[in-house]
ZAGU-146333 format. One record per residue (C-alpha): residue number from 1; z, y, x. Coordinates in nm, 4 decimals, always signed. Layout:
<site seq="NUM" w="Z" v="Y" u="X"/>
...
***
This chain:
<site seq="1" w="-3.7899" v="-3.1227" u="-4.3974"/>
<site seq="2" w="-3.9816" v="-2.9566" u="-4.6760"/>
<site seq="3" w="-4.1024" v="-2.6043" u="-4.6314"/>
<site seq="4" w="-4.2578" v="-2.4247" u="-4.9272"/>
<site seq="5" w="-4.3414" v="-2.7582" u="-5.0884"/>
<site seq="6" w="-4.5262" v="-2.8859" u="-4.7810"/>
<site seq="7" w="-4.4259" v="-3.1217" u="-4.5059"/>
<site seq="8" w="-4.3198" v="-2.9520" u="-4.1859"/>
<site seq="9" w="-4.4997" v="-3.2248" u="-3.9881"/>
<site seq="10" w="-4.8745" v="-3.2719" u="-4.0082"/>
<site seq="11" w="-4.8522" v="-3.6464" u="-4.0389"/>
<site seq="12" w="-4.5970" v="-3.8989" u="-4.1482"/>
<site seq="13" w="-4.6331" v="-4.0945" u="-3.8206"/>
<site seq="14" w="-4.5401" v="-3.7822" u="-3.6231"/>
<site seq="15" w="-4.2306" v="-3.7485" u="-3.8401"/>
<site seq="16" w="-4.1321" v="-4.1108" u="-3.7697"/>
<site seq="17" w="-4.1842" v="-4.0661" u="-3.3960"/>
<site seq="18" w="-3.9776" v="-3.7484" u="-3.3992"/>
<site seq="19" w="-3.6950" v="-3.9186" u="-3.5890"/>
<site seq="20" w="-3.6900" v="-4.2204" u="-3.3555"/>
<site seq="21" w="-3.6723" v="-4.0159" u="-3.0359"/>
<site seq="22" w="-3.3508" v="-3.9930" u="-2.8472"/>
<site seq="23" w="-3.2478" v="-3.7645" u="-2.5690"/>
<site seq="24" w="-3.3100" v="-3.8914" u="-2.2186"/>
<site seq="25" w="-3.0211" v="-3.9044" u="-1.9775"/>
<site seq="26" w="-3.0407" v="-3.7088" u="-1.6538"/>
<site seq="27" w="-3.0831" v="-4.0276" u="-1.4514"/>
<site seq="28" w="-3.3728" v="-4.1355" u="-1.6768"/>
<site seq="29" w="-3.5429" v="-3.8001" u="-1.6191"/>
<site seq="30" w="-3.4793" v="-3.8125" u="-1.2431"/>
<site seq="31" w="-3.6145" v="-4.1681" u="-1.2252"/>
<site seq="32" w="-3.9223" v="-4.0689" u="-1.4233"/>
<site seq="33" w="-3.9888" v="-3.7802" u="-1.1837"/>
<site seq="34" w="-3.9488" v="-4.0135" u="-0.8844"/>
<site seq="35" w="-4.1811" v="-4.2623" u="-1.0517"/>
<site seq="36" w="-4.4550" v="-3.9990" u="-1.0846"/>
<site seq="37" w="-4.3960" v="-3.8618" u="-0.7326"/>
<site seq="38" w="-4.4409" v="-4.2016" u="-0.5720"/>
<site seq="39" w="-4.7912" v="-4.1238" u="-0.4426"/>
<site seq="40" w="-4.7593" v="-3.7439" u="-0.4323"/>
<site seq="41" w="-4.7910" v="-3.5033" u="-0.7227"/>
<site seq="42" w="-4.8058" v="-3.1310" u="-0.7965"/>
<site seq="43" w="-4.5240" v="-2.9541" u="-0.9774"/>
<site seq="44" w="-4.7243" v="-2.8798" u="-1.2928"/>
<site seq="45" w="-4.8305" v="-3.2445" u="-1.3161"/>
<site seq="46" w="-4.4646" v="-3.3487" u="-1.3030"/>
<site seq="47" w="-4.3839" v="-3.0986" u="-1.5771"/>
<site seq="48" w="-4.6540" v="-3.2267" u="-1.8134"/>
<site seq="49" w="-4.6290" v="-3.5989" u="-1.7355"/>
<site seq="50" w="-4.2488" v="-3.6010" u="-1.7678"/>
<site seq="51" w="-4.2491" v="-3.3644" u="-2.0671"/>
<site seq="52" w="-4.0137" v="-3.1097" u="-1.9083"/>
<site seq="53" w="-3.9688" v="-2.7383" u="-1.9553"/>
<site seq="54" w="-4.0184" v="-2.5194" u="-1.6494"/>
<site seq="55" w="-3.6419" v="-2.4656" u="-1.6216"/>
<site seq="56" w="-3.5726" v="-2.8402" u="-1.6356"/>
<site seq="57" w="-3.8453" v="-2.9012" u="-1.3795"/>
<site seq="58" w="-3.6940" v="-2.6455" u="-1.1408"/>
<site seq="59" w="-3.3431" v="-2.7884" u="-1.1787"/>
<site seq="60" w="-3.4443" v="-3.1508" u="-1.1317"/>
<site seq="61" w="-3.6829" v="-3.0980" u="-0.8390"/>
<site seq="62" w="-3.4236" v="-2.8855" u="-0.6561"/>
<site seq="63" w="-3.1563" v="-3.1502" u="-0.7161"/>
<site seq="64" w="-3.3832" v="-3.4354" u="-0.6040"/>
<site seq="65" w="-3.4820" v="-3.2463" u="-0.2881"/>
<site seq="66" w="-3.1200" v="-3.1503" u="-0.2189"/>
<site seq="67" w="-3.0108" v="-3.5151" u="-0.2579"/>
<site seq="68" w="-3.2786" v="-3.6224" u="-0.0108"/>
<site seq="69" w="-3.4791" v="-3.8219" u="-0.2662"/>
<site seq="70" w="-3.7898" v="-3.6056" u="-0.2564"/>
<site seq="71" w="-3.9749" v="-3.3674" u="-0.0248"/>
<site seq="72" w="-4.2317" v="-3.0976" u="-0.0886"/>
<site seq="73" w="-4.5112" v="-3.0154" u="+0.1530"/>
<site seq="74" w="-4.8013" v="-2.7894" u="+0.0634"/>
<site seq="75" w="-4.7074" v="-2.7969" u="-0.3045"/>
<site seq="76" w="-4.7164" v="-3.1771" u="-0.3169"/>
<site seq="77" w="-4.3950" v="-3.3569" u="-0.4102"/>
<site seq="78" w="-4.3334" v="-3.7014" u="-0.2596"/>
<site seq="79" w="-4.0490" v="-3.9490" u="-0.2528"/>
<site seq="80" w="-3.8560" v="-3.9998" u="+0.0672"/>
<site seq="81" w="-3.7481" v="-4.3456" u="+0.1782"/>
<site seq="82" w="-3.4160" v="-4.2779" u="+0.0086"/>
<site seq="83" w="-3.5981" v="-4.1782" u="-0.3120"/>
<site seq="84" w="-3.8082" v="-4.4946" u="-0.3005"/>
<site seq="85" w="-3.4899" v="-4.7003" u="-0.2657"/>
<site seq="86" w="-3.3320" v="-4.5249" u="-0.5650"/>
<site seq="87" w="-3.6461" v="-4.5827" u="-0.7721"/>
<site seq="88" w="-3.6562" v="-4.9510" u="-0.6759"/>
<site seq="89" w="-3.2878" v="-4.9962" u="-0.7636"/>
<site seq="90" w="-3.3375" v="-4.8173" u="-1.0952"/>
<site seq="91" w="-3.6281" v="-5.0442" u="-1.1868"/>
<site seq="92" w="-3.4237" v="-5.3530" u="-1.1015"/>
<site seq="93" w="-3.1324" v="-5.2335" u="-1.3133"/>
<site seq="94" w="-3.3599" v="-5.1544" u="-1.6077"/>
<site seq="95" w="-3.5123" v="-5.5014" u="-1.5867"/>
<site seq="96" w="-3.1711" v="-5.6710" u="-1.5723"/>
<site seq="97" w="-3.0424" v="-5.4621" u="-1.8659"/>
<site seq="98" w="-3.3425" v="-5.5419" u="-2.0893"/>
<site seq="99" w="-3.1639" v="-5.8177" u="-2.2907"/>
<site seq="100" w="-2.8793" v="-5.5754" u="-2.3586"/>
<site seq="101" w="-3.1138" v="-5.3000" u="-2.4826"/>
<site seq="102" w="-3.3107" v="-5.5466" u="-2.6930"/>
<site seq="103" w="-2.9912" v="-5.6684" u="-2.8613"/>
<site seq="104" w="-2.8793" v="-5.3117" u="-2.9357"/>
<site seq="105" w="-3.2168" v="-5.2254" u="-3.0819"/>
<site seq="106" w="-3.2092" v="-5.5312" u="-3.3080"/>
<site seq="107" w="-2.8553" v="-5.4517" u="-3.4249"/>
<site seq="108" w="-2.9474" v="-5.0910" u="-3.5077"/>
<site seq="109" w="-3.2478" v="-5.1939" u="-3.7153"/>
<site seq="110" w="-3.0365" v="-5.4051" u="-3.9529"/>
***
């Protein structure tokens, strides 16, 4: 953490945020992409808004298109009906699982 007597991070809050981050699962990333593509979005916007590398972006968009969850027309990515259904189901599941996640978070902070 220390480098030549100085903090590697510019601020302590950035260090705390970095330490509290966890890796997203592939379904979380896919759902986030579908969430942003709901009204149509360009590829670079997906990359920046979902915080993905170009390689990740390529892999996920190809997989979502291949699965029939998303289409691309004129450089604009949009959800298909199937993609909208998946997004809706994902949101419902996340809402129903909220008490579970809250309990885990409270247990980990003890």
